[in-house]
C-alpha positions as CSV (number, residue, x, y, z in Angstrom):
1,X,0.0,0.0,0.0
2,X,2.9,2.4,0.8
3,X,4.4,2.0,-2.7
4,X,1.0,2.8,-4.3
5,X,0.7,5.9,-2.2
6,X,4.2,7.0,-3.1
7,X,3.6,6.3,-6.8
8,X,0.3,8.1,-7.1
9,X,1.8,11.5,-7.7
10,X,3.5,10.0,-10.8
11,X,0.1,9.7,-12.5
12,X,-1.1,13.0,-11.1
13,X,1.9,14.9,-12.4
14,X,1.7,13.2,-15.8
15,X,-2.0,14.2,-16.2
16,X,-1.3,17.7,-15.0
17,X,1.7,18.0,-17.5
18,X,-0.5,17.0,-20.4
19,X,-3.3,19.3,-19.5
20,X,-1.0,22.2,-18.8
21,X,0.8,21.7,-22.0
22,X,-2.5,22.0,-24.0
23,X,-3.7,24.9,-21.9
24,X,-0.4,26.7,-22.1
25,X,-0.2,26.4,-25.8
26,X,-3.6,27.9,-26.3
27,X,-2.8,30.9,-24.0
28,X,0.8,31.2,-25.3
29,X,2.3,30.6,-21.8
30,X,5.9,29.7,-21.3
31,X,6.5,25.9,-21.2
32,X,6.5,25.6,-17.4
33,X,4.7,22.3,-17.7
34,X,8.1,20.6,-18.3
35,X,8.7,21.0,-14.6
36,X,6.0,18.4,-14.0
37,X,8.4,15.9,-15.7
38,X,11.1,16.9,-13.2
39,X,8.7,16.3,-10.4
40,X,7.8,13.0,-11.9
41,X,11.5,12.0,-12.0
42,X,11.9,13.0,-8.3
43,X,8.8,10.9,-7.4
44,X,10.1,8.0,-9.4
45,X,13.4,8.2,-7.6
46,X,11.7,8.3,-4.3
47,X,9.5,5.3,-5.3
48,X,12.6,3.2,-6.2
49,X,14.2,4.1,-2.9
50,X,10.9,3.1,-1.1
51,X,10.9,-0.2,-2.8
52,X,14.5,-0.8,-2.0
53,X,13.9,-0.1,1.6
54,X,10.9,-2.4,1.7
55,X,12.8,-5.2,0.1
56,X,15.6,-4.7,2.7
57,X,13.1,-5.0,5.5
58,X,11.3,-8.0,4.0
59,X,14.4,-9.9,2.8
60,X,15.6,-10.7,6.3
61,X,13.3,-9.4,9.1
62,X,15.5,-11.2,11.7
63,X,18.6,-9.3,10.7
64,X,20.0,-6.9,13.2
65,X,19.4,-3.3,12.4
66,X,23.1,-2.6,12.0
67,X,23.2,-4.8,8.9
68,X,20.4,-3.0,7.1
69,X,20.9,0.4,8.7
70,X,22.6,2.0,5.6
71,X,19.5,1.6,3.5
72,X,16.9,1.9,6.2
73,X,18.5,4.5,8.4
74,X,16.9,7.9,9.1
75,X,19.6,9.9,7.2
76,X,19.2,7.7,4.1
77,X,15.4,8.0,4.2
78,X,15.6,11.7,4.6
79,X,18.1,12.4,1.8
80,X,16.9,9.9,-0.7
81,X,13.2,9.5,0.0
82,X,11.6,12.4,1.9
83,X,13.5,15.4,0.4
84,X,13.0,14.3,-3.3
85,X,9.3,13.6,-2.5
86,X,8.9,17.0,-0.8
87,X,10.7,18.7,-3.7
88,X,8.4,17.0,-6.2
89,X,5.3,18.1,-4.4
90,X,6.6,21.6,-4.0
91,X,7.4,21.9,-7.7
92,X,4.0,20.4,-8.6
93,X,2.2,22.8,-6.4
94,X,4.0,25.9,-7.7
95,X,3.6,24.9,-11.4
96,X,-0.1,23.9,-10.8
97,X,-0.7,27.3,-9.2
98,X,0.9,29.1,-12.2
99,X,-1.3,27.3,-14.7
100,X,-4.5,26.7,-12.8
101,X,-4.6,29.3,-10.0
102,X,-7.1,31.4,-12.0
103,X,-9.8,28.8,-11.2
104,X,-9.8,29.9,-7.6
105,X,-10.4,33.5,-8.4
106,X,-13.0,32.9,-11.1
107,X,-16.5,33.8,-10.0
108,X,-19.9,33.1,-11.5
109,X,-21.8,36.1,-12.6
């Protein structure tokens, strides 16, 4: 279930990239949608790290923590999983706001 939750932004960013590309070409906006692909790459990297960590835990659950600490440690998780994932979400939020922020200010007459 955790890998599914980690991989979900991949689909979201891909859909947003395609929609923003079409929308941006109509409005002659700069091609900021390409940043969604950067965010996808960061999420993909974090997903691979997540799967590596899960396999390290599951491969030998009786192993002492010192043996698998390098890949399951707090520092490794922070640098290679949480920071790329947070960066991807931040990039996605900023670019989504640039393309689609007008929807929040649009009012019905």
